[in-house]
C-alpha positions as CSV (number, residue, x, y, z in Angstrom):
1,X,-58.6,88.3,35.5
2,X,-57.3,91.1,37.7
3,X,-54.7,90.5,40.5
4,X,-57.3,91.5,43.1
5,X,-59.7,88.9,41.7
6,X,-57.0,86.2,41.8
7,X,-56.2,87.1,45.5
8,X,-59.9,86.9,46.3
9,X,-60.0,83.4,44.6
10,X,-57.1,82.3,46.8
11,X,-58.8,83.5,49.9
12,X,-62.0,81.6,49.0
13,X,-59.9,78.5,48.4
14,X,-58.2,78.9,51.8
15,X,-61.6,78.6,53.5
16,X,-61.5,74.9,52.5
17,X,-58.7,74.5,55.0
18,X,-61.3,74.6,57.8
19,X,-62.8,71.3,56.7
20,X,-61.5,68.0,57.9
21,X,-61.4,66.4,54.4
22,X,-59.2,69.2,53.1
23,X,-56.4,68.1,50.7
24,X,-53.3,70.0,52.0
25,X,-51.0,68.8,49.2
26,X,-53.4,69.9,46.5
27,X,-53.9,73.3,48.2
28,X,-50.2,74.0,48.5
29,X,-49.5,72.9,44.9
30,X,-52.3,75.2,43.8
31,X,-50.9,78.0,45.9
32,X,-47.4,77.7,44.3
33,X,-49.0,78.1,40.9
34,X,-51.0,81.1,42.2
35,X,-47.7,82.7,43.3
36,X,-46.4,82.5,39.8
37,X,-49.6,84.0,38.4
38,X,-49.7,86.9,40.9
39,X,-46.0,87.8,41.4
40,X,-43.2,88.8,39.1
41,X,-41.6,85.4,39.3
42,X,-41.4,82.3,37.1
43,X,-41.3,79.4,39.6
44,X,-42.1,78.6,43.2
45,X,-41.2,75.9,45.7
46,X,-42.6,75.4,49.2
47,X,-40.7,73.7,52.1
48,X,-42.2,72.8,55.4
49,X,-40.7,71.2,58.6
50,X,-41.7,67.7,59.6
51,X,-42.2,66.2,63.0
52,X,-38.5,65.7,63.3
53,X,-37.8,69.4,62.7
54,X,-36.3,68.6,59.2
55,X,-37.3,70.6,56.1
56,X,-39.1,68.7,53.4
57,X,-40.3,69.8,50.0
58,X,-44.1,69.8,50.0
59,X,-44.9,71.6,46.7
60,X,-43.4,73.1,43.6
61,X,-44.9,74.9,40.6
62,X,-42.9,72.7,38.1
63,X,-40.6,69.7,38.0
64,X,-37.5,71.8,37.3
65,X,-38.1,73.7,40.6
66,X,-38.9,70.5,42.4
67,X,-35.5,69.0,41.5
68,X,-33.7,72.3,42.4
69,X,-35.4,72.4,45.9
70,X,-34.5,68.8,46.5
71,X,-30.9,69.7,45.8
72,X,-31.2,72.6,48.3
73,X,-32.4,70.1,51.0
74,X,-29.8,67.5,50.2
75,X,-27.1,70.1,50.7
76,X,-28.9,72.1,53.4
77,X,-28.2,75.3,51.6
78,X,-30.0,78.1,49.8
79,X,-32.2,81.1,50.6
80,X,-35.1,78.9,51.5
81,X,-33.1,76.9,54.1
82,X,-31.6,80.2,55.4
83,X,-35.1,81.8,55.6
84,X,-36.5,78.9,57.6
85,X,-33.7,79.0,60.1
86,X,-33.7,82.8,60.5
87,X,-37.4,83.4,60.2
88,X,-36.5,86.4,58.0
89,X,-37.3,87.1,54.3
90,X,-34.4,86.7,51.9
91,X,-35.1,89.1,49.0
92,X,-33.6,90.0,45.6
93,X,-30.7,87.6,45.6
94,X,-28.7,87.8,42.5
95,X,-27.8,84.3,41.6
96,X,-24.9,85.4,39.4
97,X,-23.2,87.3,42.2
98,X,-20.6,85.4,44.3
99,X,-21.1,87.9,47.1
100,X,-24.9,87.6,47.1
101,X,-24.7,83.8,47.1
102,X,-21.9,83.4,49.6
103,X,-22.6,80.3,51.6
104,X,-24.7,78.5,49.0
105,X,-22.6,78.7,45.8
106,X,-23.4,75.1,44.7
107,X,-27.1,75.8,45.0
108,X,-26.7,79.1,43.0
109,X,-24.8,77.3,40.3
110,X,-27.6,74.6,40.1
111,X,-30.2,77.4,40.0
112,X,-28.4,79.2,37.1
113,X,-28.1,75.9,35.2
114,X,-31.9,75.6,35.6
115,X,-32.3,79.1,34.0
116,X,-32.9,81.2,37.1
117,X,-31.1,84.5,37.7
118,X,-32.9,85.9,40.8
119,X,-34.4,84.2,43.9
120,X,-36.3,85.2,47.0
121,X,-37.5,83.3,50.1
122,X,-40.4,84.2,52.4
123,X,-40.9,82.6,55.8
124,X,-44.0,80.6,56.6
125,X,-44.6,81.5,60.2
126,X,-47.3,82.4,62.7
127,X,-46.0,84.7,65.4
128,X,-42.8,83.0,66.5
129,X,-43.6,79.6,65.0
130,X,-41.8,79.0,61.7
131,X,-43.1,76.0,59.8
132,X,-41.3,76.4,56.5
133,X,-40.5,78.8,53.7
134,X,-41.6,79.8,50.2
135,X,-38.8,80.0,47.5
136,X,-39.5,82.3,44.5
137,X,-37.4,82.2,41.3
138,X,-37.1,84.5,38.3
139,X,-35.4,83.9,35.0
140,X,-34.4,87.6,34.9
141,X,-32.3,89.8,37.1
142,X,-35.1,91.7,38.8
143,X,-36.3,92.9,42.2
144,X,-39.7,92.2,43.8
145,X,-41.8,95.3,44.2
146,X,-43.0,96.2,47.7
147,X,-46.5,95.2,46.7
148,X,-45.3,91.8,45.4
149,X,-43.4,91.2,48.7
150,X,-46.6,92.0,50.6
151,X,-48.7,89.7,48.4
152,X,-46.1,87.0,48.5
153,X,-45.9,87.1,52.3
154,X,-49.7,87.0,52.5
155,X,-49.7,83.8,50.4
156,X,-47.0,82.4,52.6
157,X,-49.1,83.2,55.7
158,X,-52.1,81.5,54.1
159,X,-50.0,78.4,53.5
160,X,-48.9,78.5,57.2
161,X,-52.5,78.7,58.4
162,X,-53.5,75.8,56.2
163,X,-50.6,73.6,57.5
164,X,-51.3,74.5,61.2
165,X,-55.0,73.9,60.7
166,X,-54.3,70.5,59.1
167,X,-52.0,69.5,62.0
168,X,-54.6,70.6,64.5
169,X,-57.3,68.4,62.8
170,X,-54.9,65.5,62.6
171,X,-54.0,65.9,66.3
172,X,-57.7,66.1,67.1
173,X,-58.4,62.9,65.2
174,X,-55.5,61.2,67.0
175,X,-56.9,62.3,70.3
176,X,-60.4,61.2,69.4
177,X,-59.1,57.8,68.2
178,X,-57.2,57.3,71.5
179,X,-60.3,58.3,73.4
180,X,-62.5,55.9,71.4
181,X,-59.9,53.1,72.0
182,X,-60.1,53.8,75.7
183,X,-63.9,53.7,75.7
184,X,-64.0,50.5,73.6
185,X,-61.5,48.9,76.0
186,X,-63.7,49.8,78.9
187,X,-66.7,48.2,77.3
188,X,-64.8,45.0,76.8
189,X,-63.6,45.0,80.4
190,X,-67.2,45.6,81.7
191,X,-68.5,42.7,79.6
192,X,-65.8,40.4,81.0
193,X,-66.5,41.6,84.5
194,X,-70.1,40.6,84.1
195,X,-69.2,37.2,82.7
196,X,-66.7,36.5,85.5
197,X,-68.9,37.9,88.2
198,X,-71.7,35.5,87.3
199,X,-69.4,32.6,86.8
200,X,-67.4,33.1,90.0
201,X,-70.2,34.3,92.2
202,X,-68.3,37.5,93.0
203,X,-69.4,41.2,93.1
204,X,-68.4,43.4,90.2
205,X,-65.8,45.3,92.3
206,X,-64.3,42.1,93.6
207,X,-64.2,40.7,90.1
208,X,-62.4,43.8,88.8
209,X,-59.9,43.6,91.6
210,X,-59.3,39.9,90.9
211,X,-58.8,40.6,87.1
212,X,-56.2,43.3,88.0
213,X,-54.5,41.0,90.4
214,X,-54.3,38.3,87.8
215,X,-53.1,40.5,84.9
216,X,-50.5,42.7,86.7
217,X,-47.9,40.0,87.6
218,X,-48.3,38.4,84.2
219,X,-47.8,41.8,82.3
220,X,-51.1,41.2,80.7
221,X,-53.2,44.2,79.7
222,X,-56.7,44.2,81.2
223,X,-58.2,44.5,77.8
224,X,-56.4,41.4,76.5
225,X,-57.5,39.5,79.6
226,X,-61.1,40.7,79.2
227,X,-61.1,39.7,75.5
228,X,-60.0,36.2,76.3
229,X,-62.8,35.9,78.8
230,X,-65.4,37.1,76.2
231,X,-63.9,34.8,73.5
232,X,-64.0,31.9,76.0
233,X,-60.2,31.3,75.4
234,X,-59.2,32.2,79.0
235,X,-57.8,29.1,80.8
236,X,-56.6,30.6,84.1
237,X,-58.3,31.0,87.4
238,X,-59.7,34.4,88.6
239,X,-59.8,34.3,92.4
240,X,-60.6,37.2,94.8
241,X,-57.6,39.5,95.2
242,X,-55.9,39.7,98.6
243,X,-56.1,43.2,100.0
244,X,-57.9,44.4,96.9
245,X,-57.3,48.0,95.7
246,X,-60.1,50.2,94.6
247,X,-60.4,50.3,90.8
């Protein structure tokens, strides 16, 4: 299979990110393996930032790289960490050079022990929003070609889009759930209003004002009060409110 065909396959896979049953973890793991297939590298790790603005390992092409990336996170060092904070690519880092690895010597030593000689990191960002970084490793002293850098960044961009799309879907689901909860609560309240209105001989507006007047000083949510009325477990007295407010 040609590299062009592999890139096309990845683009087709990326279309799945537009569906709400999309498996982000599976996609990012698959993407890490695609990076190894397409680029002149031997291993890949992906880190993304969580809701607390802390980097977390989300995918790796193999277990050895997984452990190496966890070491980088635990010690907050390495090209991937630096790439995330700067938003700039870190390319062609010779892991055997003390000059090139200044600032993350322990990580470099751990990477060499894992068999890697060269590393690179590409930012996962959309405009000015950085959501993580992709770490590339090679077992040889080598440099990424300009075309590999371009392809690698394109794959990092795909991962970024997938993550942001997933977060948008999750946020939408949260907002829909909150809206549905609000709507369901209103239905319960309306049912209780009807019950109390008939029982107390009050108008619906008066009943609602009376429910609010009862619930507020007792720090009782209207939905809870309404549910008690519906379940016939309410033992208090709902009386017309003095100086009722409009609902």
